[in-house]
DOSEKE-367250 format. One line per 8 residues: number of its first residue (from 0); their letters; for each residue x, y, z of C-alpha. Coordinates in steps of 0.02 Angstrom, whole numbers, padded with zeros to 5 digits. Layout:
DOSEKE-367250
NUM	A	X Y Z; ...
//
This chain:
DOSEKE-367250
0	XXXXXXXX	02790 03916 00433; 02693 04042 00330; 02525 04116 00378; 02383 04196 00280; 02237 04290 00360; 02184 04406 00217; 02043 04287 00174; 02021 04116 00255
8	XXXXXXXX	02149 04074 00390; 02281 03960 00314; 02450 03891 00363; 02585 03831 00245; 02706 03699 00298; 02797 03623 00151; 02721 03634 -00022; 02538 03673 00012
16	XXXXXXXX	02421 03786 00109; 02313 03699 00238; 02161 03753 00337; 02144 03712 00521; 01998 03601 00570; 01898 03640 00729; 01839 03818 00755; 01926 03839 00923
24	XXXXXXXX	02094 03794 00844; 02067 03928 00712; 02016 04054 00845; 02171 04017 00949; 02290 04036 00802; 02198 04192 00743; 02212 04277 00913; 02397 04233 00925
32	XXXXXXXX	02425 04303 00750; 02334 04462 00798; 02466 04481 00933; 02611 04403 00837; 02777 04402 00931; 02691 04464 01089; 02636 04363 01240; 02448 04341 01255
40	XXXXXXXX	02403 04306 01439; 02312 04145 01472; 02161 04235 01546; 02149 04342 01390; 02150 04186 01280; 02013 04105 01384; 01906 04261 01365; 01940 04267 01178
48	XXXXXXXX	01896 04084 01150; 01740 04073 01257; 01685 04253 01282; 01496 04271 01285; 01459 04084 01284; 01542 04067 01455; 01699 03969 01495; 01675 03783 01530
56	XXXXXXXX	01744 03724 01694; 01883 03635 01602; 01929 03787 01496; 02110 03791 01557; 02137 03609 01514; 02052 03630 01345; 02166 03778 01306; 02318 03671 01342
64	XXXXXXXX	02248 03537 01226; 02219 03664 01087; 02395 03731 01107; 02465 03555 01096; 02364 03515 00939; 02414 03682 00861; 02597 03642 00892; 02575 03476 00806
72	XXXXXXXX	02498 03563 00656; 02642 03687 00651; 02771 03549 00671; 02828 03633 00832; 02840 03490 00955; 02985 03579 01044; 02884 03735 01077; 03005 03853 00991
80	XXXXXXXX	02875 03935 00878; 02725 03935 00994; 02813 03979 01155; 02743 03956 01330; 02786 04102 01445; 02783 04045 01625; 02775 04125 01795; 02842 03998 01916
88	XXXXXXXX	02768 03828 01874; 02613 03896 01789; 02587 03951 01608; 02565 04141 01608; 02530 04155 01422; 02580 04104 01246; 02680 04192 01110; 02684 04147 00925
96	XXXXXXXX	02849 04187 00841; 02814 04250 00665; 02933 04317 00533; 02856 04469 00447; 02900 04397 00276; 02799 04239 00316; 02639 04330 00367; 02529 04406 00232
104	XXXXXXXX	02457 04540 00347; 02631 04601 00396; 02689 04592 00215; 02535 04691 00163; 02575 04829 00289; 02757 04836 00231; 02708 04853 00049; 02579 04988 00090
112	XXXXXXXX	02710 05086 00186; 02832 05070 00041; 02696 05131 -00077; 02658 05281 00031; 02843 05326 00041; 02851 05316 -00149; 02707 05439 -00162; 02792 05557 -00040
120	XXXXXXXX	02950 05551 -00146; 02852 05584 -00307; 02881 05410 -00374; 02700 05368 -00421; 02737 05227 -00543; 02838 05126 -00416; 02713 05171 -00280; 02566 05108 -00385
128	XXXXXXXX	02657 04944 -00417; 02697 04920 -00231; 02516 04956 -00183; 02449 04837 -00316; 02564 04703 -00250; 02496 04734 -00075; 02315 04725 -00130; 02345 04562 -00227
136	XXXXXXXX	02378 04478 -00059; 02194 04493 -00017; 02087 04339 -00050; 01930 04396 00041; 01878 04469 00209; 02012 04448 00344; 01991 04293 00452; 01834 04252 00353
144	XXXXXXXX	01820 04073 00419; 01862 04115 00601; 01720 04134 00728; 01711 04307 00806; 01829 04346 00950; 01869 04521 01016; 02048 04526 00950; 01999 04453 00782
152	XXXXXXXX	01856 04576 00760; 01968 04723 00805; 02107 04665 00688; 01982 04633 00548; 01917 04810 00565; 02095 04880 00567; 02152 04782 00415; 01993 04823 00319
160	XXXXXXXX	02021 05009 00351; 02204 04993 00302; 02152 04907 00141; 02036 05051 00099; 02178 05172 00131; 02290 05069 00018; 02160 05072 -00120; 02145 05260 -00099
168	XXXXXXXX	02334 05280 -00108; 02344 05170 -00263; 02208 05272 -00348; 02306 05430 -00306; 02462 05351 -00381; 02367 05304 -00539; 02300 05481 -00554; 02476 05552 -00537
176	XXXXXXXX	02528 05434 -00677; 02388 05501 -00787; 02280 05343 -00780; 02121 05439 -00740; 02008 05343 -00861; 02063 05175 -00790; 02009 05216 -00612; 01838 05291 -00649
184	XXXXXXXX	01740 05129 -00632; 01829 05084 -00471; 01798 05257 -00397; 01613 05243 -00438; 01603 05085 -00332; 01712 05155 -00192; 01612 05316 -00174; 01449 05218 -00172
192	XXXXXXXX	01516 05104 -00035; 01592 05247 00066; 01483 05398 00027; 01557 05513 00160; 01744 05487 00124; 01785 05653 00045; 01959 05603 -00011; 01883 05469 -00124
200	XXXXXXXX	01752 05590 -00190; 01889 05716 -00228; 01986 05588 -00330; 01826 05541 -00423; 01796 05725 -00465; 01975 05744 -00527; 01967 05585 -00633; 01804 05641 -00711
208	XXXXXXXX	01872 05814 -00749; 02030 05745 -00828; 01922 05628 -00934; 01831 05778 -01009; 01677 05756 -00899; 01673 05923 -00807; 01484 05920 -00784; 01491 05746 -00704
216	XXXXXXXX	01630 05803 -00588; 01524 05950 -00529; 01372 05837 -00509; 01475 05719 -00400; 01518 05865 -00286; 01337 05921 -00275; 01280 05745 -00230; 01409 05735 -00089
224	XXXXXXXX	01364 05908 -00024; 01179 05864 -00021; 01212 05699 00072; 01324 05784 00201; 01193 05917 00234; 01048 05794 00249; 01136 05660 00349; 01265 05753 00453
232	XXXXXXXX	01220 05937 00441; 01396 05989 00383; 01479 06061 00228; 01621 05980 00127; 01798 06015 00188; 01883 06174 00128; 02003 06070 00021; 01859 05988 -00073
240	XXXXXXXX	01771 06156 -00093; 01930 06228 -00171; 01941 06080 -00291; 01760 06111 -00339; 01796 06294 -00376; 01947 06249 -00484; 01845 06122 -00584; 01705 06251 -00601
248	XXXXXXXX	01833 06374 -00669; 01905 06245 -00789; 02079 06255 -00711; 02203 06180 -00836; 02328 06154 -00696; 02222 06007 -00636; 02266 05909 -00793; 02415 05789 -00781
256	XXXXXXXX	02583 05840 -00859; 02595 05791 -01043; 02724 05657 -01008; 02600 05573 -00890; 02444 05580 -01000; 02361 05409 -01007; 02396 05313 -01166; 02272 05176 -01206
264	XXXXXXXX	02337 05024 -01303; 02300 05041 -01487; 02165 04920 -01543; 02208 04783 -01666; 02188 04837 -01848; 02035 04727 -01873; 01948 04812 -01727; 01948 04986 -01801
272	XXXXXXXX	01760 04990 -01782; 01682 04960 -01612; 01675 04777 -01567; 01522 04692 -01492; 01453 04768 -01332; 01334 04632 -01272; 01330 04662 -01084; 01154 04668 -01010
280	XXXXXXXX	01115 04824 -00908; 01193 04823 -00736; 01071 04815 -00591; 01051 04988 -00512; 01014 04899 -00347; 01177 04799 -00344; 01243 04803 -00166; 01397 04741 -00073
288	XXXXXXXX	01509 04601 -00135; 01659 04714 -00106; 01781 04572 -00079; 01727 04476 -00234; 01730 04632 -00344; 01904 04670 -00278; 01965 04495 -00322; 01896 04507 -00499
296	XXXXXXXX	01967 04681 -00521; 02138 04625 -00459; 02139 04477 -00578; 02093 04582 -00729; 02206 04727 -00681; 02351 04607 -00678; 02297 04542 -00848; 02282 04720 -00912
304	XXXXXXXX	02467 04747 -00882; 02502 04614 -01013; 02360 04660 -01132; 02463 04775 -01243; 02604 04649 -01254; 02484 04511 -01310; 02382 04613 -01433; 02470 04531 -01579
312	XXXXXXXX	02477 04358 -01495; 02421 04196 -01573; 02327 04048 -01510; 02412 03956 -01367; 02483 03781 -01380; 02353 03651 -01417; 02220 03783 -01445; 02199 03811 -01257
320	XXXXXXXX	02165 03970 -01163; 02337 04048 -01182; 02428 04169 -01292; 02594 04200 -01375; 02670 04266 -01217; 02626 04103 -01131; 02516 04198 -01010; 02347 04111 -00985
328	XXXXXXXX	02180 04193 -01008; 02111 04254 -00841; 01956 04154 -00792; 01851 04199 -00640; 01724 04062 -00603; 01584 04117 -00485; 01475 03984 -00404; 01334 03985 -00278
336	XXXXXXXX	01157 03930 -00244; 01010 03989 -00348; 00963 04170 -00317; 01125 04217 -00230; 01171 04349 -00359; 01303 04268 -00468; 01243 04347 -00630; 01224 04518 -00550
344	XXXXXXXX	01401 04512 -00484; 01475 04458 -00652; 01380 04591 -00749; 01420 04726 -00620; 01605 04685 -00625; 01604 04673 -00815; 01531 04848 -00832; 01662 04918 -00715
352	XXXXXXXX	01802 04839 -00815; 01730 04854 -00990; 01849 04995 -01041; 01995 04875 -01019; 01926 04771 -01164; 01909 04891 -01311; 01882 04750 -01436; 01719 04702 -01357
360	XXXXXXXX	01622 04611 -01225; 01529 04451 -01270; 01387 04390 -01160; 01279 04234 -01163; 01155 04155 -01042; 01195 03970 -01059; 01029 03918 -00976; 01117 03792 -00865
368	XXXXXXXX	00988 03822 -00728; 00839 03906 -00812; 00665 03839 -00781; 00586 03764 -00937; 00741 03783 -01047; 00879 03661 -01092; 01060 03712 -01083; 01127 03793 -01242
376	XXXXXXXX	01237 03689 -01355; 01415 03758 -01365; 01406 03753 -01555; 01255 03870 -01555; 01344 03991 -01439; 01502 03990 -01545; 01397 04035 -01696; 01331 04187 -01602
384	XXXXXXXX	01505 04240 -01548; 01581 04221 -01721; 01443 04320 -01805; 01463 04457 -01672; 01648 04465 -01714; 01609 04494 -01898; 01611 04319 -01971; 01481 04294 -02106
392	XXXXXXXX	01349 04170 -02052; 01385 04059 -02202; 01567 04044 -02145; 01528 03981 -01970; 01585 03798 -01956; 01452 03672 -01912; 01574 03567 -01811; 01594 03628 -01631
400	XXXXXXXX	01782 03594 -01624; 01812 03690 -01786; 01703 03835 -01728; 01796 03839 -01562; 01964 03845 -01650; 01904 03987 -01764; 01840 04083 -01612; 02007 04064 -01522
408	XXXXXXXX	02100 04123 -01678; 01992 04279 -01691; 02003 04316 -01505; 02191 04289 -01494; 02231 04457 -01573; 02103 04555 -01474; 02063 04614 -01300; 01896 04532 -01266
416	XXXXXXXX	01795 04501 -01109; 01681 04348 -01119; 01541 04323 -00993; 01474 04145 -00988; 01325 04161 -00874; 01224 04018 -00797; 01337 03877 -00856; 01283 03695 -00840
424	XXXXXXXX	01453 03609 -00842; 01637 03622 -00883; 01604 03529 -01046; 01485 03669 -01099; 01608 03807 -01050; 01775 03741 -01114; 01745 03768 -01303; 01686 03946 -01269
432	XXXXXXXX	01844 04010 -01187; 01946 04136 -01288; 02134 04133 -01316; 02263 04270 -01306; 02338 04361 -01157; 02223 04510 -01184; 02064 04408 -01156; 01971 04367 -00996
440	XXXXXXXX	01816 04266 -00951; 01688 04277 -00811; 01591 04115 -00786; 01442 04089 -00670; 01367 03922 -00621; 01276 03840 -00477; 01401 03698 -00461; 01584 03738 -00437
448	XXXXXXXX	01674 03702 -00601; 01820 03621 -00513; 01899 03546 -00670; 01903 03711 -00766; 02089 03732 -00795; 02168 03895 -00736; 02009 03966 -00659; 02005 04068 -00498
456	XXXXXXXX	01851 04010 -00404; 01739 04129 -00306; 01602 04052 -00200; 01458 04172 -00171; 01366 04162 -00006; 01210 04253 00052; 01225 04437 00097; 01271 04486 00275
464	XXXXXXXX	01135 04578 00370; 01198 04755 00338; 01215 04728 00150; 01046 04643 00142; 00964 04795 00223; 01061 04909 00105; 00992 04811 -00044; 00815 04839 00023
472	XXXXXXXX	00854 05025 00038; 00905 05036 -00145; 00744 04953 -00203; 00618 05022 -00079; 00697 05189 -00037; 00803 05241 00110; 00663 05340 00195; 00545 05191 00210
480	XXXXXXXX	00681 05073 00270; 00750 05195 00398; 00575 05230 00462; 00556 05044 00507; 00733 04982 00541; 00681 04832 00647; 00559 04775 00513; 00695 04793 00380
488	XXXXXXXX	00808 04683 00485; 00668 04557 00503; 00638 04551 00314; 00824 04523 00288; 00822 04380 00414; 00664 04300 00344; 00739 04308 00169; 00896 04225 00236
496	XXXXXXXX	01005 04360 00155; 00966 04284 -00017; 00975 04426 -00145; 00837 04355 -00255; 00718 04344 -00106; 00766 04520 -00052; 00738 04587 -00229; 00564 04509 -00232
504	XXXXXXXX	00522 04574 -00059; 00584 04746 -00111; 00486 04741 -00273; 00326 04699 -00178; 00353 04847 -00062; 00401 04964 -00204; 00241 04919 -00296; 00138 04969 -00143
512	XXXXXXXX	00214 05132 -00078; 00077 05152 00052; 00107 04984 00137; 00218 04967 00287; 00367 04850 00301; 00280 04775 00452; 00139 04709 00342; 00264 04610 00238
520	XXXXXXXX	00352 04546 00394; 00185 04478 00455; 00159 04382 00294; 00338 04316 00285; 00332 04257 00466; 00208 04122 00416; 00334 03991 00361; 00207 03889 00261
528	XXXXXXXX	00165 04038 00151; 00334 04120 00141; 00383 04052 -00029; 00215 04108 -00097; 00254 04285 -00040; 00428 04276 -00119; 00356 04276 -00294; 00325 04433 -00396
536	XXXXXXXX	00308 04456 -00583; 00433 04342 -00670; 00536 04317 -00512; 00507 04172 -00391; 00622 04093 -00262; 00529 03928 -00277; 00560 03919 -00465; 00745 03952 -00441
544	XXXXXXXX	00760 03809 -00317; 00652 03694 -00423; 00779 03695 -00564; 00917 03624 -00454; 00801 03498 -00372; 00732 03437 -00539; 00910 03398 -00592; 00905 03256 -00465
552	XXXXXXXX	00721 03215 -00474; 00733 03186 -00661; 00915 03131 -00665; 00981 02967 -00732; 01129 02936 -00616; 01111 02793 -00495; 01112 02906 -00342; 01004 03048 -00411
560	XXXXXXXX	00843 02982 -00331; 00932 02953 -00165; 00996 03133 -00171; 00821 03201 -00206; 00749 03097 -00063; 00888 03153 00055; 00855 03335 00012; 00671 03313 00055
568	XXXXXXXX	00692 03215 00216; 00833 03322 00287; 00708 03465 00296; 00607 03368 00425; 00747 03358 00554; 00758 03515 00661; 00917 03606 00703; 01042 03721 00616
576	XXXXXXXX	01141 03578 00538; 01159 03389 00535; 01310 03278 00553; 01350 03135 00436; 01311 02997 00564; 01142 03073 00608; 01100 03097 00424; 01146 02915 00395
584	XXXXXXXX	01020 02862 00528; 00887 02981 00462; 00901 02919 00283; 00923 02735 00325; 01071 02719 00205; 01249 02658 00229; 01375 02791 00285; 01463 02786 00118
592	XXXXXXXX	01302 02804 00019; 01244 02944 00133; 01405 03042 00112; 01396 03019 -00077; 01219 03089 -00093; 01251 03231 00029; 01406 03284 -00067; 01303 03281 -00228
600	XXXXXXXX	01183 03403 -00144; 01330 03511 -00090; 01395 03515 -00268; 01223 03571 -00327; 01221 03709 -00192; 01068 03632 -00109; 01170 03600 00048; 01321 03685 00124
608	XXXXXXXX	01465 03593 00206; 01630 03674 00250; 01708 03512 00312; 01610 03361 00242; 01564 03321 00423; 01419 03438 00454; 01287 03493 00329; 01178 03649 00331
616	XXXXXXXX	01025 03695 00228; 00975 03876 00197; 00809 03921 00280; 00719 03954 00116; 00787 03793 00040; 00724 03702 00194; 00549 03771 00165; 00557 03717 -00017
624	XXXXXXXX	00621 03543 00030; 00482 03528 00159; 00353 03569 00024; 00425 03435 -00090; 00426 03309 00054; 00241 03340 00090; 00203 03317 -00095; 00312 03165 -00131
632	XXXXXXXX	00337 03068 00032; 00201 02989 00138; 00175 03050 00314; 00227 02879 00378; 00393 02889 00285; 00428 03065 00349; 00385 03017 00528; 00493 02861 00519
640	XXXXXXXX	00641 02962 00456; 00623 03090 00596; 00608 02951 00725; 00769 02872 00660; 00861 03039 00674; 00793 03075 00849; 00835 02898 00905; 01014 02924 00849
648	XXXXXXXX	01021 03086 00949; 00947 03001 01104; 01055 02845 01095; 01213 02949 01076; 01163 03073 01211; 01132 02932 01336; 01299 02855 01290; 01387 03023 01305
656	XXXXXXXX	01323 03070 01478; 01366 02895 01540; 01545 02919 01480; 01553 03089 01564; 01492 03024 01733; 01494 02833 01736; 01455 02822 01923; 01288 02914 01916
664	XXXXXXXX	01130 02807 01903; 01055 02879 01744; 00872 02859 01692; 00906 02756 01535; 00776 02718 01404; 00771 02585 01269; 00812 02658 01098; 00785 02575 00930
672	XXXXXXXX	00934 02649 00841; 01123 02652 00835; 01225 02782 00928; 01371 02879 00858; 01526 02786 00920; 01612 02879 01064; 01763 02808 01153; 01791 02918 01305
680	XXXXXXXX	01734 03069 01402; 01828 03191 01292; 01741 03128 01136; 01575 03129 01228; 01594 03310 01281; 01651 03363 01107; 01499 03278 01029; 01377 03357 01151
688	XXXXXXXX	01450 03529 01123; 01448 03512 00935; 01269 03448 00934; 01195 03553 01075; 01095 03673 00964; 01028 03526 00864; 00983 03428 01022; 00889 03576 01096
696	XXXXXXXX	00797 03602 00932; 00756 03416 00926; 00677 03423 01099; 00573 03577 01052; 00515 03493 00891; 00482 03319 00961; 00380 03362 01115; 00240 03431 01005
704	XXXXXXXX	00237 03275 00895; 00136 03114 00904; 00161 02995 01050; 00317 02899 00993; 00409 03056 00937; 00355 03157 01090; 00419 03021 01206; 00589 03027 01119
712	XXXXXXXX	00592 03215 01149; 00553 03194 01334; 00688 03064 01356; 00813 03171 01263; 00776 03316 01381; 00812 03201 01528; 00981 03153 01456; 01030 03333 01423
720	XXXXXXXX	01008 03373 01609; 01175 03291 01647; 01267 03396 01519; 01179 03563 01542; 01176 03572 01732; 01362 03548 01769; 01401 03680 01637; 01275 03805 01706
728	XXXXXXXX	01168 03819 01547; 01023 03884 01652; 00912 03952 01512; 00929 03799 01401; 00898 03686 01550; 00741 03780 01598; 00673 03781 01420; 00694 03596 01382
736	XXXXXXXX	00624 03541 01549; 00472 03653 01538; 00439 03578 01367; 00468 03402 01432; 00348 03429 01578; 00210 03490 01460; 00236 03340 01346; 00241 03217 01491
744	XXXXXXXX	00075 03285 01555; -00001 03270 01381; 00061 03089 01371; 00002 03049 01548; 00181 02999 01593; 00194 03037 01780; 00371 02973 01800; 00438 03084 01660
752	XXXXXXXX	00341 03231 01732; 00426 03204 01900; 00598 03193 01821; 00560 03352 01726; 00511 03443 01887; 00668 03382 01975; 00777 03440 01831; 00684 03606 01816
760	XXXXXXXX	00729 03634 01998; 00911 03623 01942; 00884 03764 01817; 00809 03872 01955; 00954 03825 02069; 01078 03895 01942; 00980 04058 01947; 00979 04053 02138
768	XXXXXXXX	00789 04055 02136; 00780 03939 02285; 00594 03968 02316; 00559 03903 02140; 00677 03757 02174; 00576 03710 02328; 00410 03721 02236; 00469 03608 02093
776	XXXXXXXX	00541 03478 02211; 00386 03471 02320; 00280 03442 02163; 00401 03306 02108; 00396 03222 02279; 00206 03213 02272; 00218 03114 02109; 00362 03003 02168
784	XXXXXXXX	00262 02952 02322; 00106 02920 02219; 00209 02806 02105; 00306 02725 02248; 00465 02775 02155; 00596 02772 02294; 00746 02817 02185; 00663 02976 02125
792	XXXXXXXX	00598 03019 02298; 00771 03000 02375; 00848 03115 02244; 00717 03251 02263; 00724 03244 02453; 00913 03270 02447; 00895 03416 02329; 00757 03491 02437
800	XXXXXXXX	00874 03485 02587; 01002 03589 02492; 00868 03715 02440; 00806 03734 02619; 00983 03766 02678; 01005 03903 02548; 00841 03979 02609; 00912 03980 02787
808	XXXXXXXX	00786 03848 02846; 00916 03732 02920; 00803 03652 03052; 00674 03607 02919; 00816 03546 02808; 00875 03427 02946; 00699 03360 02967; 00682 03328 02779
816	XXXXXXXX	00854 03250 02768; 00824 03133 02914; 00670 03070 02821; 00778 03043 02666; 00907 02944 02767; 00773 02836 02845; 00705 02792 02671; 00880 02760 02603
824	XXXXXXXX	00921 02639 02744; 00752 02556 02730; 00776 02522 02544; 00962 02481 02561; 01016 02622 02444; 01193 02653 02503; 01230 02788 02372; 01077 02889 02428
832	XXXXXXXX	01130 02867 02609; 01304 02934 02571; 01230 03087 02484; 01105 03111 02626; 01240 03111 02760; 01334 03245 02665; 01175 03350 02651; 01140 03328 02836
840	XXXXXXXX	01317 03381 02879; 01297 03543 02780; 01133 03580 02870; 01218 03557 03040; 01363 03668 02985; 01237 03801 02935; 01171 03799 03114; 01347 03818 03186
848	XXXXXXXX	01364 03637 03240; 01535 03588 03170; 01556 03430 03272; 01388 03359 03216; 01433 03410 03037; 01603 03323 03047; 01521 03165 03115; 01402 03161 02965
856	XXXXXXXX	01543 03194 02841; 01652 03055 02916; 01508 02932 02904; 01476 02988 02724; 01661 02963 02683; 01660 02786 02753; 01503 02742 02656; 01574 02814 02494
864	XXXXXXXX	01731 02709 02513; 01627 02552 02549; 01523 02586 02394; 01676 02625 02289; 01600 02795 02244; 01752 02905 02220; 01642 03052 02170; 01560 03063 02341
872	XXXXXXXX	01723 03019 02428; 01791 03181 02357; 01638 03278 02416; 01655 03210 02593; 01841 03252 02602; 01807 03426 02535; 01666 03460 02660; 01772 03399 02804
880	XXXXXXXX	01916 03509 02749; 01806 03663 02735; 01729 03629 02905; 01901 03619 02986; 01952 03779 02898; 01800 03871 02967; 01853 03816 03142; 02029 03881 03113
888	XXXXXXXX	02099 03704 03117; 02209 03734 02964; 02323 03580 02973; 02174 03461 02977; 02085 03562 02844; 02237 03560 02731; 02258 03371 02754; 02080 03332 02698
896	XXXXXXXX	02080 03455 02554; 02247 03386 02494; 02170 03213 02495; 02021 03277 02394; 02128 03354 02256; 02181 03191 02170; 02001 03130 02175; 01945 03263 02051
904	XXXXXXXX	02065 03193 01921; 01974 03027 01918; 01838 02979 01793; 01663 03007 01856; 01704 03163 01958; 01669 03346 01930; 01832 03426 01875; 01767 03598 01925
912	XXXXXXXX	01776 03544 02109; 01963 03539 02090; 01957 03729 02079; 01844 03741 02231; 01965 03632 02327; 02115 03740 02279; 02018 03893 02338; 01981 03807 02502
920	XXXXXXXX	02166 03772 02528; 02215 03954 02511; 02184 04008 02693; 02286 03862 02760; 02431 03897 02642; 02433 04081 02690; 02418 04049 02876; 02543 03906 02884
928	XXXXXXX	02659 03984 02752; 02666 03821 02656; 02635 03766 02478; 02487 03663 02421; 02485 03476 02432; 02488 03352 02288; 02430 03422 02121
//
């Protein structure tokens, strides 16, 4: 197997690279790769996988499942690659066997070390080639599709630093080879990104000096010195000061030896005069995008190695994008949603690399997504290009195919860079591509141009928080941003990291130097007016989105109107994302039709979907879609769509909790909607975990809605109780039940209010706030008795008994529990009687009455077996075993706890109690010097 982590995590088995599916699988493999060929203890893996979110009670079993699935993916059924290290009968940890040659991170480190050795031995040419080879292994940020885990974050930081060191070493090698002009653009970017790395600034100064730019070299030193003094209060290192003095003195010894002076490829004869230089000005505020710039640079640097060889090349076979050497034209195709900065990236990269294309740089905005303009015809663009290359206007062919052939013929003998910005389609782009191994093209578009032959695709996402704040700094000024750092973070968040939105926000602040960042935060916080605020001069986020939306609204394809409607209605459903089955319910379409329209929206960058299973909409796009929905869809249609989505959530949640605990008498509610099919408890738990954030958001949204929607929210909160409580999600449990109680009171629904109070008591129980538990349960009991609702009263009485015991009020607990037992026997509720006997036994045990406690537990055990309730059979056996243990009667205690262990393997039981039972067995095993009973 081969592994790649310098970008997205991928595995190669056979003839193709594959990505792993679920996030936890990727995290597991990533952590094992971070510690390749070393054993990672099981406890360490559990912490890595669940960390801050808290380990589920079944974490150990889930880890074993993930290991098994990972072995299947790796084709390692025998466990010879992913090895289990054991201590006795138990897995101690796991070790992934990896050959260095099959792991890109290890290969990268080997090549970097070889490059460094070459520099030490004064072999700069070989060193530069080794370091370039190392850097070509990078496809993006390390582990870029792996959720954060401590080992992964540490390894990402280490590899990122090593990459910067490799770039620095490669620049040094290029300088030793006399290629000072070639590295100037790269050094400009590197020093801007790492302003305090003096080694990089020193190389920039040397490259500038060798390029005849002594004044610029001295200015670079002064800028660094000023920054160090202002930010850190220090002076440059003595080595950099000495370099400054030598440049100031015009030291000839700093120039490279004559045999290593950089020789630029001679231009083609027809390019004796300067070719076209059509690049628009680069944005002075351009920020970040280091990985993408590095990919483009690597692609074009590799092409540059062949540029001189192909300078006299001819058009490739069939007139395609290729040259005499058979080497294809390099094409970098950048895609992303409107306003994400595709054009800025392409123009920034083009300026940095312009000196590699001495015969010219051609630029055109193809108007593929420009409000109020139609996309340019390729024939018109070819006319512009041909005239720019010296063809008389009267000689430009009117036929697009002929003009394209003439363009390729002219370009084939030159080194040209072509920027095709804002493309509409592959059909528009294909005739505009040059030919010849010395040519390259940068293409930007909203949709990924997947059928563009030979293109390397770069998908541009929004800026991460630190880069978004840095962009604000460049526009507004560092002093203002650093004076209000929290407000700058808030603006970044409210703009969703979208560069266009950040540029507009920055422009608004720059135009009003006296206004605080806080004033803009206040305006942006109002969601309904946010898009109005994100408009300034000729820039507007809303206009950018409108172009993509209008492509569907005014489209002629059969599913265009469905896609536009889906875009609008999806904005109404709360939550960070939506699954395909829930979207199907929301839209009222067939699953196949729903998937088709959602994928159309993904192609248009109006939705995001890494796996075609879940779909996410950017916050600003959601606001725009909500505006369009209010304008184009009736309130009744929007409400009906939301109700369908919420009904799907509720129906599936009720089904899921039933599968997780089939023996519990759930409060079920009639739902007019289909549930997502779930076959067993494992699927139920996986669904609830995947949808939890959406379900919580749905409750918060629904309870404030009109009566039918609010009632769905209340019922959904009730269902979530049975997932959240066993997993100790105390805060979520408290939040949803407080919301449900408020909604129930507004609706006049006493029964739902009582359930909410009972469930809120569970949230307080998890926090050990037993006084709050008592207060909630007493309020619930008052309502149950008013309603004559015996089932609810029995449940709350039992819970109140437990709370009183925890408060040390055992006598009062016994009195309450005896009342619960009397009601249970009166109403013939055997399950409530079984629970009550167990509660009564614990109260007696708290008062030091073990015999009375054992009598209650035995009676509870008999009742559980009569009722066929294996769940409470396990509880009774456990309580009896613990009581015997406390008396020092270890053989009896061990016998009952051993009998309880197999119970917790059965459906409808709490698996976590298996761990409690093992803990209870420990004193007996130590005292009797025996092993545990049946596992």
